[in-house]
C-alpha positions in Angstrom: 131.1 71.4 50.8 134.1 72.5 52.7 133.9 73.8 56.1 135.0 77.4 54.8 132.5 77.5 52.1 129.8 76.6 54.8 131.1 79.2 57.3 130.7 81.8 54.5 127.5 80.8 53.3 126.2 81.3 56.9 127.8 84.6 57.2 126.3 85.9 53.9 123.1 84.5 54.9 123.2 86.1 58.4 123.6 89.5 56.6 120.6 89.0 54.2 118.4 88.0 57.1 119.5 91.2 59.0 118.5 93.2 55.9 115.2 91.7 55.6 114.3 91.5 59.2 115.9 94.5 60.5 116.0 96.6 57.5 119.6 97.3 57.5 121.4 98.2 54.4 125.0 96.6 54.6 127.3 97.9 52.1 129.1 95.6 49.7 132.5 96.5 51.0 131.3 95.4 54.6 130.0 92.2 53.1 133.3 91.4 51.8 135.3 92.3 54.8 133.0 90.2 56.9 133.3 87.3 54.3 137.2 87.7 54.6 137.2 87.9 58.4 134.9 84.6 58.6 137.1 82.8 56.2 140.2 83.8 58.2 138.8 83.0 61.6 137.0 79.6 60.5 140.0 77.4 62.0 140.0 79.0 65.3 136.4 78.8 65.7 136.5 75.3 65.0 139.2 74.7 67.6 137.0 76.7 70.2 134.1 74.6 69.5 135.8 71.5 70.4 
């Protein structure tokens, strides 16, 4: 599994957890925007983690 795929899955899982535990309803457009932002930022996040 690619790191980008993993990061995307973590972001989507986080959204699901928020919806289930905090009863948030996150619109599909926001899900898409968050997913795109995570994918865009993965390389920078990895650099910061070193």
